[in-house]
N, CA and C atoms as a LAMMPS dump frame, in Angstrom:
ITEM: TIMESTEP
0
ITEM: NUMBER OF ATOMS
468
ITEM: BOX BOUNDS ff ff ff
-5.0000000000000000e+02 5.0000000000000000e+02
-5.0000000000000000e+02 5.0000000000000000e+02
-5.0000000000000000e+02 5.0000000000000000e+02
ITEM: ATOMS id mol type element x y z
1 1 1 N -438.244 -98.393 -189.865
2 1 2 C -438.85 -98.358 -188.612
3 1 3 C -437.73 -98.667 -187.646
4 2 1 N -437.799 -98.045 -186.406
5 2 2 C -436.727 -98.104 -185.464
6 2 3 C -436.674 -99.372 -184.542
7 3 1 N -435.886 -99.535 -183.665
8 3 2 C -435.824 -100.715 -182.756
9 3 3 C -437.077 -100.961 -181.925
10 4 1 N -437.622 -102.194 -182.005
11 4 2 C -438.701 -102.387 -181.135
12 4 3 C -438.419 -102.047 -179.722
13 5 1 N -439.575 -101.686 -178.993
14 5 2 C -439.312 -101.352 -177.591
15 5 3 C -438.914 -102.625 -176.824
16 6 1 N -438.131 -102.661 -175.785
17 6 2 C -437.663 -103.785 -175.027
18 6 3 C -438.712 -104.476 -174.312
19 7 1 N -439.792 -103.737 -173.824
20 7 2 C -441.09 -104.253 -173.325
21 7 3 C -441.743 -105.187 -174.362
22 8 1 N -441.91 -104.55 -175.445
23 8 2 C -442.628 -105.339 -176.673
24 8 3 C -441.906 -106.468 -176.931
25 9 1 N -440.346 -106.492 -176.992
26 9 2 C -439.527 -107.636 -177.192
27 9 3 C -439.948 -108.784 -176.355
28 10 1 N -439.959 -108.309 -174.769
29 10 2 C -440.169 -109.141 -173.674
30 10 3 C -441.7 -109.995 -173.94
31 11 1 N -442.718 -108.988 -174.314
32 11 2 C -443.819 -109.808 -174.566
33 11 3 C -443.926 -110.708 -175.548
34 12 1 N -443.25 -110.634 -176.618
35 12 2 C -443.331 -111.495 -177.641
36 12 3 C -442.502 -112.853 -177.201
37 13 1 N -441.249 -112.509 -176.376
38 13 2 C -440.548 -113.756 -176.05
39 13 3 C -441.372 -114.621 -175.031
40 14 1 N -442.101 -113.648 -174.159
41 14 2 C -442.925 -114.379 -173.181
42 14 3 C -444.163 -115.139 -173.848
43 15 1 N -444.614 -114.577 -174.857
44 15 2 C -445.786 -115.266 -175.683
45 15 3 C -445.077 -116.739 -176.16
46 16 1 N -443.968 -116.568 -176.897
47 16 2 C -443.449 -117.873 -177.416
48 16 3 C -443.31 -118.946 -176.237
49 17 1 N -442.7 -118.484 -175.412
50 17 2 C -442.563 -119.391 -173.985
51 17 3 C -443.974 -119.868 -173.511
52 18 1 N -444.776 -118.932 -173.523
53 18 2 C -446.189 -119.667 -172.914
54 18 3 C -446.922 -120.664 -173.826
55 19 1 N -446.667 -120.451 -175.005
56 19 2 C -447.207 -121.167 -176.085
57 19 3 C -446.494 -122.485 -176.067
58 20 1 N -445.128 -122.597 -175.826
59 20 2 C -444.497 -123.773 -175.714
60 20 3 C -444.964 -124.566 -174.488
61 21 1 N -445.141 -123.672 -173.198
62 21 2 C -445.678 -124.4 -172.106
63 21 3 C -447.088 -124.771 -172.046
64 22 1 N -447.819 -124.441 -173.174
65 22 2 C -449.095 -124.807 -173.235
66 22 3 C -450.009 -123.974 -172.244
67 23 1 N -449.625 -122.688 -171.826
68 23 2 C -450.199 -122.263 -170.665
69 23 3 C -451.39 -121.184 -171.611
70 24 1 N -452.478 -121.586 -171.462
71 24 2 C -453.695 -120.996 -172.497
72 24 3 C -453.871 -119.654 -172.11
73 25 1 N -454.141 -119.275 -170.742
74 25 2 C -454.54 -118.241 -170.177
75 25 3 C -453.478 -117.204 -170.542
76 26 1 N -452.13 -117.35 -170.254
77 26 2 C -451.059 -116.524 -170.414
78 26 3 C -450.772 -116.232 -172.085
79 27 1 N -450.794 -117.187 -172.646
80 27 2 C -450.949 -117.164 -174.45
81 27 3 C -452.143 -116.171 -174.725
82 28 1 N -453.257 -116.382 -174.342
83 28 2 C -454.071 -115.782 -174.873
84 28 3 C -454.25 -114.176 -174.451
85 29 1 N -453.72 -113.934 -173.192
86 29 2 C -453.629 -112.436 -172.641
87 29 3 C -452.55 -111.866 -173.285
88 30 1 N -451.361 -112.406 -173.554
89 30 2 C -450.3 -111.753 -174.307
90 30 3 C -450.613 -111.635 -175.715
91 31 1 N -451.292 -112.533 -176.219
92 31 2 C -451.874 -112.218 -177.801
93 31 3 C -452.712 -110.782 -177.651
94 32 1 N -453.581 -110.757 -176.736
95 32 2 C -454.577 -109.777 -176.699
96 32 3 C -453.696 -108.473 -176.627
97 33 1 N -452.852 -108.479 -175.57
98 33 2 C -452.216 -107.142 -175.348
99 33 3 C -451.365 -106.824 -176.61
100 34 1 N -450.539 -107.761 -177.35
101 34 2 C -449.749 -107.469 -178.47
102 34 3 C -450.685 -106.966 -179.446
103 35 1 N -451.729 -107.445 -179.662
104 35 2 C -452.816 -106.937 -180.648
105 35 3 C -453.286 -105.378 -180.428
106 36 1 N -453.345 -105.207 -179.073
107 36 2 C -453.72 -103.848 -178.703
108 36 3 C -452.591 -102.924 -179.079
109 37 1 N -451.246 -103.588 -178.622
110 37 2 C -450.114 -102.553 -179.102
111 37 3 C -450.092 -102.573 -180.593
112 38 1 N -450.248 -103.315 -181.417
113 38 2 C -450.076 -103.34 -182.789
114 38 3 C -451.317 -102.412 -183.272
115 39 1 N -452.654 -102.268 -182.657
116 39 2 C -453.489 -101.309 -183.069
117 39 3 C -453.252 -99.904 -182.585
118 40 1 N -452.463 -99.73 -181.633
119 40 2 C -452.136 -98.569 -181.269
120 40 3 C -450.934 -97.879 -182.102
121 41 1 N -450.045 -98.762 -182.7
122 41 2 C -449.209 -98.524 -183.366
123 41 3 C -449.523 -98.01 -184.984
124 42 1 N -450.858 -98.638 -185.307
125 42 2 C -451.447 -98.411 -186.739
126 42 3 C -452.368 -97.158 -186.561
127 43 1 N -452.905 -96.826 -185.416
128 43 2 C -453.855 -95.836 -185.148
129 43 3 C -453.129 -94.527 -185.453
130 44 1 N -453.881 -93.351 -186.035
131 44 2 C -453.414 -92.083 -186.401
132 44 3 C -452.951 -92.197 -187.754
133 45 1 N -452.348 -91.154 -188.11
134 45 2 C -451.92 -90.93 -189.519
135 45 3 C -450.804 -91.759 -190.245
136 46 1 N -449.967 -91.969 -189.227
137 46 2 C -448.835 -92.718 -189.822
138 46 3 C -448.411 -93.98 -188.711
139 47 1 N -448.182 -95.12 -189.171
140 47 2 C -447.579 -96.248 -188.319
141 47 3 C -446.386 -95.966 -187.747
142 48 1 N -446.287 -96.018 -186.538
143 48 2 C -445.071 -95.674 -185.61
144 48 3 C -444.759 -96.868 -184.755
145 49 1 N -443.627 -97.047 -184.229
146 49 2 C -443.219 -97.913 -183.277
147 49 3 C -443.297 -97.325 -181.963
148 50 1 N -443.941 -98.311 -181.051
149 50 2 C -444.319 -97.541 -179.695
150 50 3 C -442.839 -97.734 -178.934
151 51 1 N -442.98 -96.644 -178.038
152 51 2 C -441.638 -96.696 -177.089
153 51 3 C -442.232 -97.432 -175.882
154 52 1 N -441.274 -97.843 -174.82
155 52 2 C -441.571 -98.703 -173.864
156 52 3 C -442.774 -97.81 -173.054
157 53 1 N -442.688 -96.495 -172.901
158 53 2 C -443.692 -95.837 -172.365
159 53 3 C -444.97 -95.735 -172.73
160 54 1 N -444.884 -95.847 -174.096
161 54 2 C -446.259 -96.029 -174.919
162 54 3 C -446.938 -97.385 -174.723
163 55 1 N -445.821 -98.408 -174.818
164 55 2 C -446.441 -99.866 -174.366
165 55 3 C -446.895 -99.852 -172.947
166 56 1 N -446.371 -99.242 -172.133
167 56 2 C -446.986 -99.247 -170.494
168 56 3 C -448.454 -98.63 -170.559
169 57 1 N -448.515 -97.618 -171.417
170 57 2 C -449.788 -96.842 -171.356
171 57 3 C -450.863 -97.924 -171.925
172 58 1 N -450.315 -98.702 -173.069
173 58 2 C -451.467 -99.71 -173.678
174 58 3 C -451.603 -100.624 -172.608
175 59 1 N -450.653 -101.268 -172.018
176 59 2 C -450.75 -102.352 -170.813
177 59 3 C -451.585 -101.701 -169.756
178 60 1 N -451.344 -100.611 -169.392
179 60 2 C -452.305 -99.998 -168.257
180 60 3 C -453.682 -99.982 -168.871
181 61 1 N -453.912 -99.436 -169.839
182 61 2 C -455.399 -99.577 -170.183
183 61 3 C -456.252 -100.854 -170.384
184 62 1 N -455.266 -101.708 -170.914
185 62 2 C -455.76 -103.142 -171.007
186 62 3 C -456.074 -103.635 -169.468
187 63 1 N -455.221 -103.484 -168.572
188 63 2 C -455.381 -103.954 -167.106
189 63 3 C -456.605 -103.342 -166.482
190 64 1 N -456.757 -102.026 -166.927
191 64 2 C -457.889 -101.234 -166.422
192 64 3 C -459.23 -101.927 -166.927
193 65 1 N -459.053 -102.303 -168.313
194 65 2 C -460.48 -102.958 -168.761
195 65 3 C -460.666 -104.261 -168.03
196 66 1 N -459.67 -104.811 -167.735
197 66 2 C -459.752 -106.294 -167.202
198 66 3 C -460.479 -105.948 -165.656
199 67 1 N -459.79 -105.037 -164.916
200 67 2 C -460.461 -104.721 -163.545
201 67 3 C -461.926 -104.417 -163.552
202 68 1 N -462.256 -103.37 -164.494
203 68 2 C -463.438 -103.042 -164.595
204 68 3 C -464.468 -104.255 -165.037
205 69 1 N -464.152 -105.116 -166.177
206 69 2 C -464.755 -106.225 -166.454
207 69 3 C -465.142 -107.151 -165.244
208 70 1 N -464.098 -107.403 -164.54
209 70 2 C -464.008 -108.233 -163.433
210 70 3 C -465.177 -107.723 -162.4
211 71 1 N -464.941 -106.501 -162.094
212 71 2 C -466.085 -105.846 -161.025
213 71 3 C -467.449 -106.148 -161.804
214 72 1 N -467.725 -105.961 -163.114
215 72 2 C -469.029 -106.129 -163.815
216 72 3 C -469.401 -107.429 -163.679
217 73 1 N -468.513 -108.312 -163.802
218 73 2 C -468.867 -109.922 -163.659
219 73 3 C -469.247 -110.321 -162.208
220 74 1 N -468.595 -109.486 -161.381
221 74 2 C -468.879 -109.852 -159.871
222 74 3 C -470.502 -109.479 -159.742
223 75 1 N -470.487 -108.221 -160.041
224 75 2 C -472.065 -107.594 -159.724
225 75 3 C -473.244 -108.45 -160.442
226 76 1 N -472.582 -108.93 -161.789
227 76 2 C -473.614 -109.882 -162.396
228 76 3 C -473.545 -111.163 -161.947
229 77 1 N -472.988 -111.488 -160.745
230 77 2 C -472.781 -112.795 -160.226
231 77 3 C -472.265 -113.874 -161.264
232 78 1 N -471.195 -113.67 -161.863
233 78 2 C -470.79 -114.501 -162.698
234 78 3 C -469.257 -114.72 -162.295
235 79 1 N -468.853 -115.205 -161.125
236 79 2 C -467.646 -115.338 -160.639
237 79 3 C -466.547 -116.1 -161.271
238 80 1 N -466.97 -117.062 -162.129
239 80 2 C -465.973 -117.714 -162.988
240 80 3 C -465.273 -116.676 -164.014
241 81 1 N -466.218 -116.012 -164.675
242 81 2 C -465.569 -114.97 -165.507
243 81 3 C -464.854 -113.656 -164.891
244 82 1 N -465.423 -113.478 -163.675
245 82 2 C -464.662 -112.374 -163.102
246 82 3 C -463.282 -112.784 -162.557
247 83 1 N -463.081 -114.222 -162.404
248 83 2 C -461.774 -114.868 -162.037
249 83 3 C -460.878 -114.584 -163.228
250 84 1 N -461.49 -115.059 -164.298
251 84 2 C -460.662 -115.01 -165.583
252 84 3 C -460.123 -113.713 -165.84
253 85 1 N -461.043 -112.493 -165.655
254 85 2 C -460.558 -111.13 -165.926
255 85 3 C -459.37 -110.88 -164.842
256 86 1 N -459.584 -111.279 -163.386
257 86 2 C -458.657 -111.053 -162.598
258 86 3 C -457.46 -111.629 -162.919
259 87 1 N -457.27 -112.929 -163.305
260 87 2 C -456.103 -113.673 -163.751
261 87 3 C -455.408 -112.8 -164.823
262 88 1 N -456.275 -112.401 -165.909
263 88 2 C -455.539 -111.705 -166.987
264 88 3 C -455.031 -110.319 -166.58
265 89 1 N -455.662 -109.733 -165.628
266 89 2 C -455.037 -108.334 -165.308
267 89 3 C -453.966 -108.599 -164.346
268 90 1 N -453.856 -109.819 -163.768
269 90 2 C -452.513 -110.023 -162.826
270 90 3 C -451.327 -110.415 -163.783
271 91 1 N -451.716 -111.009 -165.02
272 91 2 C -450.54 -111.194 -165.953
273 91 3 C -450.062 -109.94 -166.511
274 92 1 N -451.163 -109.062 -166.578
275 92 2 C -450.645 -107.626 -167.278
276 92 3 C -450.026 -106.97 -166.353
277 93 1 N -450.234 -106.882 -164.989
278 93 2 C -449.656 -106.166 -163.909
279 93 3 C -448.218 -106.612 -163.73
280 94 1 N -447.807 -107.813 -164.354
281 94 2 C -446.556 -108.219 -164.277
282 94 3 C -445.512 -107.308 -165.148
283 95 1 N -446.185 -106.673 -166.192
284 95 2 C -445.375 -106.106 -167.035
285 95 3 C -445.452 -104.432 -166.845
286 96 1 N -446.233 -104.144 -165.675
287 96 2 C -446.531 -102.529 -165.355
288 96 3 C -445.384 -102.279 -164.269
289 97 1 N -444.977 -100.999 -164.176
290 97 2 C -444.196 -100.646 -163.157
291 97 3 C -445.093 -100.667 -161.85
292 98 1 N -444.26 -101.001 -160.698
293 98 2 C -445.012 -101.091 -159.352
294 98 3 C -446.129 -100.066 -159.203
295 99 1 N -447.301 -100.475 -158.615
296 99 2 C -448.179 -99.527 -158.46
297 99 3 C -447.962 -98.522 -157.133
298 100 1 N -448.269 -97.386 -157.129
299 100 2 C -447.907 -96.506 -155.842
300 100 3 C -449.018 -96.771 -154.868
301 101 1 N -448.787 -96.64 -153.771
302 101 2 C -449.609 -96.846 -152.46
303 101 3 C -450.531 -95.414 -152.462
304 102 1 N -451.626 -95.616 -151.563
305 102 2 C -452.384 -94.231 -151.343
306 102 3 C -451.491 -93.355 -150.563
307 103 1 N -450.59 -93.484 -149.717
308 103 2 C -449.866 -92.684 -149.267
309 103 3 C -448.922 -91.999 -150.18
310 104 1 N -448.359 -92.842 -151.194
311 104 2 C -447.265 -92.204 -152.234
312 104 3 C -448.098 -91.149 -152.967
313 105 1 N -449.263 -91.607 -153.23
314 105 2 C -450.348 -90.634 -154.269
315 105 3 C -450.374 -89.444 -153.432
316 106 1 N -450.796 -89.459 -152.066
317 106 2 C -451.121 -88.263 -151.216
318 106 3 C -450.012 -87.507 -151.304
319 107 1 N -448.7 -88.03 -151.203
320 107 2 C -447.545 -87.206 -150.986
321 107 3 C -447.262 -86.501 -152.223
322 108 1 N -447.4 -87.15 -153.527
323 108 2 C -447.179 -86.399 -154.892
324 108 3 C -448.202 -85.361 -154.981
325 109 1 N -449.382 -85.614 -154.644
326 109 2 C -450.326 -84.463 -154.951
327 109 3 C -450.105 -83.526 -153.873
328 110 1 N -449.9 -83.619 -152.75
329 110 2 C -449.484 -82.611 -151.718
330 110 3 C -448.295 -81.708 -152.242
331 111 1 N -447.394 -82.332 -152.773
332 111 2 C -446.286 -81.591 -153.484
333 111 3 C -446.782 -80.616 -154.537
334 112 1 N -447.48 -81.439 -155.513
335 112 2 C -448.093 -80.619 -156.563
336 112 3 C -448.896 -79.336 -156.173
337 113 1 N -449.763 -79.623 -155.126
338 113 2 C -450.609 -78.517 -154.748
339 113 3 C -449.864 -77.452 -154.335
340 114 1 N -448.541 -77.802 -153.522
341 114 2 C -447.881 -76.73 -152.933
342 114 3 C -446.951 -75.928 -154.104
343 115 1 N -446.512 -76.879 -154.972
344 115 2 C -445.699 -76.11 -155.93
345 115 3 C -446.418 -75.269 -157.029
346 116 1 N -447.805 -75.733 -157.177
347 116 2 C -448.565 -74.652 -158.05
348 116 3 C -449.417 -73.751 -157.447
349 117 1 N -449.155 -73.57 -156.108
350 117 2 C -449.851 -72.68 -154.964
351 117 3 C -451.45 -72.789 -155.198
352 118 1 N -451.854 -73.943 -155.204
353 118 2 C -453.173 -74.245 -155.483
354 118 3 C -454.132 -74.37 -154.344
355 119 1 N -453.399 -74.454 -153.209
356 119 2 C -454.153 -74.623 -151.801
357 119 3 C -455.278 -73.6 -151.679
358 120 1 N -456.347 -74.136 -151.404
359 120 2 C -457.477 -72.985 -151.15
360 120 3 C -458.305 -72.623 -152.396
361 121 1 N -457.785 -72.992 -153.677
362 121 2 C -458.572 -72.65 -154.776
363 121 3 C -459.738 -73.531 -155.075
364 122 1 N -459.64 -74.77 -154.468
365 122 2 C -460.888 -75.468 -154.86
366 122 3 C -460.669 -76.159 -156.158
367 123 1 N -461.827 -76.739 -156.912
368 123 2 C -461.989 -77.163 -158.027
369 123 3 C -461.376 -76.516 -159.167
370 124 1 N -461.157 -75.184 -159.15
371 124 2 C -460.56 -74.485 -160.263
372 124 3 C -459.199 -74.824 -160.563
373 125 1 N -458.593 -75.307 -159.234
374 125 2 C -457.063 -75.7 -159.659
375 125 3 C -456.782 -77.021 -159.816
376 126 1 N -458.043 -77.731 -160.128
377 126 2 C -458.025 -79.262 -160.345
378 126 3 C -456.973 -79.554 -161.604
379 127 1 N -457.344 -78.751 -162.703
380 127 2 C -456.499 -79.117 -163.99
381 127 3 C -455.134 -78.71 -163.736
382 128 1 N -454.703 -77.561 -163.007
383 128 2 C -453.501 -77.234 -162.898
384 128 3 C -452.61 -78.328 -162.162
385 129 1 N -453.236 -78.909 -161.048
386 129 2 C -452.611 -79.861 -160.152
387 129 3 C -452.662 -81.254 -161.042
388 130 1 N -453.41 -81.433 -161.46
389 130 2 C -453.401 -82.685 -162.44
390 130 3 C -452.396 -82.922 -163.415
391 131 1 N -452.297 -81.493 -164.027
392 131 2 C -451.211 -81.413 -165.008
393 131 3 C -449.939 -81.783 -164.502
394 132 1 N -449.502 -81.573 -163.125
395 132 2 C -448.264 -81.758 -162.503
396 132 3 C -448.098 -83.189 -161.954
397 133 1 N -449.299 -83.614 -161.485
398 133 2 C -449.122 -84.99 -160.93
399 133 3 C -449.247 -86.038 -162.103
400 134 1 N -450.01 -85.954 -163.015
401 134 2 C -450.125 -86.864 -164.075
402 134 3 C -448.949 -87.682 -164.564
403 135 1 N -447.878 -86.781 -165.088
404 135 2 C -446.558 -87.395 -165.741
405 135 3 C -446.06 -88.269 -164.644
406 136 1 N -446.142 -87.918 -163.12
407 136 2 C -445.28 -88.545 -162.297
408 136 3 C -446.098 -89.84 -161.96
409 137 1 N -447.329 -90.119 -162.014
410 137 2 C -448.098 -91.307 -161.529
411 137 3 C -448.443 -92.013 -162.785
412 138 1 N -448.169 -91.599 -163.982
413 138 2 C -448.527 -92.354 -165.421
414 138 3 C -447.993 -93.742 -165.399
415 139 1 N -448.945 -94.77 -165.55
416 139 2 C -448.777 -96.228 -165.48
417 139 3 C -448.552 -96.794 -164.041
418 140 1 N -448.516 -95.827 -163.084
419 140 2 C -448.202 -96.299 -161.683
420 140 3 C -449.35 -96.349 -160.744
421 141 1 N -450.275 -95.746 -161.216
422 141 2 C -451.6 -95.402 -160.34
423 141 3 C -452.8 -95.236 -161.227
424 142 1 N -453.929 -95.542 -160.587
425 142 2 C -455.266 -95.366 -161.246
426 142 3 C -455.642 -94.064 -161.202
427 143 1 N -455.845 -93.559 -162.645
428 143 2 C -456.309 -92.259 -162.656
429 143 3 C -457.349 -91.595 -161.872
430 144 1 N -458.451 -92.706 -161.615
431 144 2 C -459.514 -92.266 -160.67
432 144 3 C -459.11 -92.052 -159.329
433 145 1 N -458.11 -92.804 -158.736
434 145 2 C -457.719 -92.631 -157.421
435 145 3 C -456.95 -91.395 -157.194
436 146 1 N -456.108 -90.97 -158.234
437 146 2 C -455.331 -89.918 -158.219
438 146 3 C -456.19 -88.666 -158.368
439 147 1 N -457.222 -88.589 -159.163
440 147 2 C -458.23 -87.408 -159.183
441 147 3 C -459.051 -87.348 -157.898
442 148 1 N -459.343 -88.405 -157.312
443 148 2 C -460.117 -88.332 -156.083
444 148 3 C -459.315 -87.759 -154.897
445 149 1 N -457.741 -88.03 -154.863
446 149 2 C -456.809 -87.533 -154.05
447 149 3 C -456.672 -86.052 -154.107
448 150 1 N -456.534 -85.57 -155.377
449 150 2 C -456.57 -84.259 -155.718
450 150 3 C -457.727 -83.385 -155.274
451 151 1 N -458.971 -84.127 -155.578
452 151 2 C -460.177 -83.262 -155.211
453 151 3 C -460.159 -83.257 -153.499
454 152 1 N -459.811 -84.335 -152.706
455 152 2 C -459.785 -84.388 -151.486
456 152 3 C -458.891 -83.187 -150.954
457 153 1 N -457.731 -83.079 -151.274
458 153 2 C -456.725 -82.31 -151.013
459 153 3 C -457.065 -80.669 -151.388
460 154 1 N -457.763 -80.564 -152.526
461 154 2 C -458.31 -79.23 -152.713
462 154 3 C -459.512 -78.728 -152.178
463 155 1 N -460.011 -79.596 -151.312
464 155 2 C -461.141 -79.512 -150.528
465 155 3 C -462.659 -79.276 -151.296
466 156 1 N -462.745 -80.038 -152.601
467 156 2 C -463.692 -79.954 -153.144
468 156 3 C -464.938 -80.89 -152.878
């Protein structure tokens, strides 16, 4: 097996530090994400070492689960559980690239629409535009927000 990703190394180091500091929330959150990373490594036909980019994908999906759970708990009038999910999402966000603003997403989508010549094609061009936009925003923006902006710009 190759060298462990630097980000995964950092997560392990921070887990050890949080255990020594008796920071229960950070410890449980880091354990959870490291276990998700291990699951991703053993999923599929053969065990593989995740790259930093793969680790960011796992972190992003775990953070998204926390945001969605937090919203569900808020709707279910369970503020203490919603707060715990938000706190976990905030810890995960520390390891993710800075998130793009709505303006930055709009600019990336505008450039993609222009480069693919998709203006005026409506929803038929959605896949073509998303194929150009997705690699640029991976891990840096919520997919739903990006898709909504693409739809808006395509006039769908």
